[in-house]
N, C-alpha and C positions, 0 to 999 in steps of 0.2 A: 624686553626680549623681542628681537626682530625675526619673524618667521620661524619661531621655534617648532621643531618637529618632535624632539624628545627632550625632556627636562629632568636634569639631575638636581642634586643639592646645591652645587656650586657652579655647574656648567649647564649649558643647553646645546643641543645639536640642531643644525639647520642644513638644508641642502647647500652644496657648494654652488656658487653662482659665477658667471663670467667675470664679475667685478672682483672676485677673489684670485684671479689668475696671477696678478702681479705679486701678491703676497706668497702664494704657493710657489711661484718661480723663485722668489728669494729663499724660501725654505729649502727647496730642492737644490739650489746652488750653494747652500751653506757647506763649507768644507767638513765640518764635524758630522753633519747629517749624511753627506756623500760617503763618508768612510763607514757608515753603519747601515746603509740602505743601498739596494741594487738600483742605481739610477743611470748607469752608463758613464762613459768617460767624458762626453761632450757637455758643455754648459747647456742647461735647460733654457729654452727661449720662451718668451711670452707667447708667441704664436703656437708653440707646442702645448703649453698649458691651456690656452684658450681652446685649441682643438680637442685636447684630452677631456676638458670639462664638457664640451659639446657632445662628444661621443658618449661620455658617461650618462648625460641627461637622456639620450636617445636609447640607451641600452636597456633591455629588459632583464639583464643579468648583473646589474651593478647598483650599489647604493654608495653615494659619495657625500659624506657629511662633514661639515665644518664644526669643530669644537669651539665653543664661545664661552668665555668667562662671564658669568651672570652679572657681577657687580660693575663691570666696565663695558660690556657688549663688545669686547675685543676678542677676535679670533686668535686662538693659541695653537691650533693644530687641526688635523683631520683624521677621519676614520674612513677607510674604503673597504667595502665588502664586494667581492667579485665572485664570478663563476657560481651563481646561485643555481643549485641543482634542486629543482622542485620535486623530483622523485625521491631522492635519498635525503633531501633536506640538509645539504652540506653547503658551507660557504668558506671563502678564503679571505682572511683579514689582513689589512695593511693599516698602519697607524704611524703618524709622525706628530710629535709635539715640537713645532717649529720655534715657538717663543721660548727662548732660553730662560727667561724669568719665571715661566710657568712650570718648569721642570722641578720635580721634587716637592710639589705642593699638594699632592693628591688630586689635582684637577684631572689628570689623565685617567686615574682610577675611577673617579666620579663619572666621567663621560663614558668610559668603556663599560662600567657596570650597568649604566642605564641602557646602553646598546645591547648588552648581553641579556638583560631582563626582557627587553623588547623582542629580541630574536628568539630566545628560548621559550618564553611564556606567552607571547602574543602572536608570533609568527610560526611557532612550533618547529624551529630549526633543530636538527639533531646534533650537528657537529660543526665546529669552527676550526679551521686550520690556519697556521701562519708559519712564516720562516723568518729567522733572524741570524745575523752573523754571530759566530761564536765569540767574537771580540766585544759584542754589545752586552756586557754584563748587566748593565742597568735594565735593559729591556728583558733579558732572561729572568732576572729576579722579579720584575714587575709582572710578567705573564705567569710565572710559577705561583706568585701570590694569589692570582685570580683563579688558579686551579688548572692551568694548562699543563699538559704532560709532555715530556720529551718522547718523540716517536721515531726519530731517525736523524741521520747525519748525511748530508750531501758533501762528500769529502772533497777538500781542496777545490772548491768550485768558484771562489771569488779571489781576485788578485788585488791586493791593497798594499801600498807602500812596499813594493818589491817582495811581497811574500804571498803565498797562497793560504787561504783560510777556509774552514768548513762553514757550511750553512746548517743551522739546526732547524729541524722541523718539529713543531709543537702542535698539539691539538687539545680541544676541550669538547667533551660530550655534555649534552644537556643534563644527564643524570649526575655528572660530576660537579656541575656548577652549584655553588652554595650561595643562596641569597644572603645578603647582609642583614 
């Protein structure tokens, strides 16, 4: 495990580094990921990823973690926590599993559970929010399984494949999260 920050059963999390920019660029430009995540219309460049990682590292309001499979030391995705509100103890979550082979193998759950444990029980975070497209059924089931509740709909706010879709807002409170 290289530079592990949080360690799960099958995964570990480490900070995202500049050397990860090319891989993250590949994931952000993947057509399937682009259809399920708000990334804009233009291709994501290496320079943009590098800049984004640098800004993240300097920010006092963001945590950008690479999800790495323990057995191979291979990055499979990332978790980003933004807009840390130190008064209300709220955060906003973004997550992508970019490695297609890692999907459906409980690796994302292992990683996110470890992050939630850390946030709720070590950092005393009160609430975590996220948004996902209504068409991303796999993500919706995944977050519901972890206890996230539907909180609202941002109507027809994303345009994909010549059609408008809703974005769903979900949230999880510390008291609702159940340890495994």
